[in-house]
C-alpha positions in Angstrom: 67.0 127.3 76.9 70.3 127.1 75.1 72.2 127.1 78.4 70.2 124.0 79.7 70.9 122.1 76.4 74.6 122.8 76.7 74.6 121.7 80.3 72.9 118.4 79.5 75.3 117.7 76.6 78.3 118.2 78.9 76.9 115.9 81.5 76.1 113.2 79.0 79.7 113.4 77.7 81.3 112.9 81.1 81.0 109.1 81.3 82.5 108.8 77.8 85.7 110.6 78.7 86.1 108.9 82.1 89.4 107.2 82.5 89.6 103.4 82.9 91.4 102.7 86.1 92.8 99.5 87.5 93.8 99.7 91.2 94.5 97.7 94.3 96.1 94.8 92.6 96.9 91.8 94.8 98.6 88.6 93.7 98.5 85.4 95.6 99.6 81.8 95.1 97.0 79.2 95.7 98.3 75.8 97.0 101.6 76.5 95.1 99.8 75.5 91.9 97.7 78.5 90.8 98.2 82.3 90.6 95.3 84.5 91.8 95.1 88.1 90.6 92.6 90.4 92.5 92.0 93.9 91.3 89.5 96.8 91.4 88.4 98.4 88.1 86.3 101.5 87.2 85.3 103.3 84.1 85.3 100.2 81.8 82.5 99.1 79.4 81.3 95.6 78.8 83.0 95.6 75.4 86.3 96.5 76.8 88.9 93.7 77.1 90.7 92.9 80.3 93.8 90.8 80.0 97.2 90.3 81.6 100.7 89.4 80.9 103.2 87.5 83.0 107.0 87.6 83.0 109.2 85.4 85.1 112.5 86.5 86.5 114.4 83.7 84.7 112.4 82.4 81.8 111.0 85.8 80.6 107.5 86.1 79.1 105.1 83.3 80.0 102.3 82.3 77.7 99.4 80.9 79.8 96.9 78.9 77.7 93.3 80.3 77.8 91.8 77.0 78.9 93.7 77.3 82.2 92.5 80.8 82.9 89.2 81.6 84.7 87.5 84.5 86.3 87.1 88.2 85.4 89.1 88.6 82.2 88.3 89.2 78.6 85.1 91.1 77.8 81.9 91.6 79.9 83.9 92.4 83.1 81.7 94.5 85.4 83.3 97.5 87.1 83.8 97.0 90.8 86.1 95.7 93.5 87.7 92.4 94.0 87.6 91.3 90.4 89.4 87.9 90.3 91.5 86.1 87.7 92.9 82.6 88.4 95.6 80.9 86.3 96.1 77.2 87.0 99.8 77.3 86.3 100.7 73.7 87.4 98.0 72.2 85.1 99.4 74.4 82.4 102.8 72.9 82.8 104.4 75.7 84.7 106.0 75.3 88.1 105.8 78.4 90.4 109.4 78.3 91.5 110.6 81.9 90.7 109.5 85.5 90.9 107.1 86.7 88.3 105.6 90.1 87.3 102.0 90.5 86.4 100.8 93.3 84.1 97.1 93.9 84.0 95.8 95.7 80.9 92.4 97.1 79.7 91.8 97.7 76.0 89.0 100.0 75.4 86.5 99.5 72.6 87.4 101.1 69.2 85.8 104.5 68.4 85.2 105.4 72.0 85.6 109.0 73.1 87.8 107.8 75.9 91.5 107.7 75.6 92.2 104.8 73.3 95.1 103.4 75.3 95.7 100.5 77.6 95.5 101.0 81.3 98.5 99.2 82.8 99.2 98.3 86.3 102.2 96.2 87.3 103.0 94.5 90.5 105.8 91.9 91.2 104.9 88.7 93.0 107.4 87.1 95.3 106.5 83.4 95.1 107.6 81.0 97.8 110.8 79.1 97.3 110.7 76.3 94.8 108.4 73.6 96.0 110.2 70.4 96.6 108.9 67.7 94.3 109.9 64.1 95.0 112.5 62.7 92.6 111.9 60.2 89.8 113.2 56.7 89.1 116.6 58.1 88.2 117.5 58.3 91.9 117.6 54.6 91.9 121.1 55.0 90.3 122.2 57.0 93.3 121.1 54.1 95.5 123.3 51.8 93.4 126.3 53.8 94.5 125.1 54.7 98.0 122.3 52.5 99.3 119.7 54.5 101.2 120.8 57.9 99.8 118.7 57.8 96.6 115.6 56.9 98.6 115.9 60.1 100.6 115.1 62.2 97.5 111.9 60.3 96.4 110.1 60.8 99.7 107.2 63.2 100.0 106.2 65.8 100.9 109.9 66.5 101.6 113.2 64.6 101.7 113.3 62.2 104.7 116.7 61.2 106.0 115.7 59.2 109.1 117.2 55.7 109.1 118.3 55.9 105.4 121.9 56.9 106.2 121.9 54.0 108.6 121.1 51.8 105.7 124.2 53.2 103.9 126.4 52.5 106.9 124.9 49.1 107.5 125.4 48.0 103.9 129.0 49.2 103.7 129.8 48.0 107.2 128.5 44.4 106.4 130.3 44.4 103.1 133.6 45.5 104.7 133.2 43.0 107.6 132.5 40.2 105.1 135.6 40.9 103.0 137.7 41.0 106.2 136.3 37.6 107.2 137.1 36.3 103.7 140.7 37.4 104.1 140.9 35.6 107.5 139.3 32.5 106.0 141.9 32.4 103.2 144.8 33.0 105.7 143.6 30.2 107.9 143.1 27.9 105.0 146.7 28.6 103.8 147.9 27.6 107.3 145.7 24.5 107.1 147.5 23.4 103.9 150.9 23.9 105.4 150.2 21.4 108.3 151.7 17.9 108.0 149.2 16.0 110.0 145.4 16.0 110.3 145.3 16.7 114.0 147.3 19.9 113.7 145.5 21.0 110.5 141.9 20.6 111.8 141.7 23.8 113.9 142.9 25.9 111.0 140.3 24.2 108.7 137.5 24.9 111.2 138.6 28.5 111.7 138.7 29.1 108.0 135.3 27.5 107.6 133.8 29.7 110.3 135.3 32.9 108.8 134.0 31.9 105.3 130.5 31.3 106.8 130.5 34.7 108.4 131.7 36.2 105.1 128.8 34.6 103.2 126.2 35.8 105.7 127.5 39.4 105.9 127.9 40.0 102.2 124.6 38.3 101.3 122.7 40.3 103.9 124.3 43.5 102.7 123.4 42.6 99.1 119.8 41.9 100.0 119.4 45.2 101.8 121.2 47.0 98.9 118.9 45.5 96.2 115.8 46.1 98.3 116.7 49.8 98.6 117.3 50.1 94.9 114.0 48.5 94.0 112.0 50.5 96.6 113.6 53.7 95.3 112.8 52.8 91.7 109.1 52.0 92.5 108.7 55.2 94.5 110.4 57.2 91.8 108.1 55.8 89.1 105.0 56.7 91.2 106.3 60.3 91.6 106.9 60.6 87.9 103.4 59.4 87.1 102.0 61.9 89.7 103.8 64.8 87.9 102.6 63.6 84.5 99.0 63.6 85.6 99.2 67.3 86.7 101.2 68.5 83.7 99.7 69.6 80.4 100.1 66.9 77.7 102.6 67.7 75.0 100.2 66.3 72.3 96.6 67.2 72.1 93.8 66.7 69.5 90.7 68.9 69.9 87.8 69.9 67.6 87.6 73.4 66.2 86.2 75.6 63.5 87.9 77.4 60.6 85.9 79.5 58.1 82.7 78.0 59.4 83.8 74.4 58.9 84.6 71.9 61.6 88.3 70.9 61.8 90.5 68.8 64.0 93.2 70.9 65.8 96.4 69.0 66.4 98.8 70.6 68.9 102.3 69.5 69.8 104.3 71.4 72.5 108.1 71.2 72.3 
């Protein structure tokens, strides 16, 4: 009878000393805006806590906000395969533009017979190259210097050169042509003033007038194209900036909360 009691005691103790194991970790990027962590876990209890840490190659430790994390993390995670954690990084204000390392940890409940340590599994994630994000209104300043060039960098989903370098060449070409015509106009007008009779002077006057007319048309047309490109770049840049603002986490937030059983207002400002 004693042998059977000892046998049953040993068998009942086996689950308590089983090791928590996290295996088969896979990390994916969803639409270049979220990080997905898939893993298998065995030996954990509902009261055990599953959590993770992220470290980027350049910026060091990342601190995801809990409201942007969903899936199988925290307590009440069932043992099994393909457990899933999703961090909405872009909404949290982080751009996935560098390599990061994810560390998955399991903290066992206090007082358990199991080894009271964290089970750690690490796996680096090679994210795609930095996603191109269309530029903001500041690129209108580039168009002030080089018409058409600033507009290249506010296009989406990627920079579009197309005819924009043609705009640069057209504006500078028209402007150069106009100034050349102005010089010819002044030269012909100087010759007109040197003539002693009206008959001899008239051809120089007409030629000066024609050159001046072409100068006015070329420079005004160049200026109109130039200004149009600056305004179009500015408008497109402002729209891009608003688009990024809508997907980023606000710097200032005011949310209800509780402290010591009393309702409070939680004010948060991110630097």
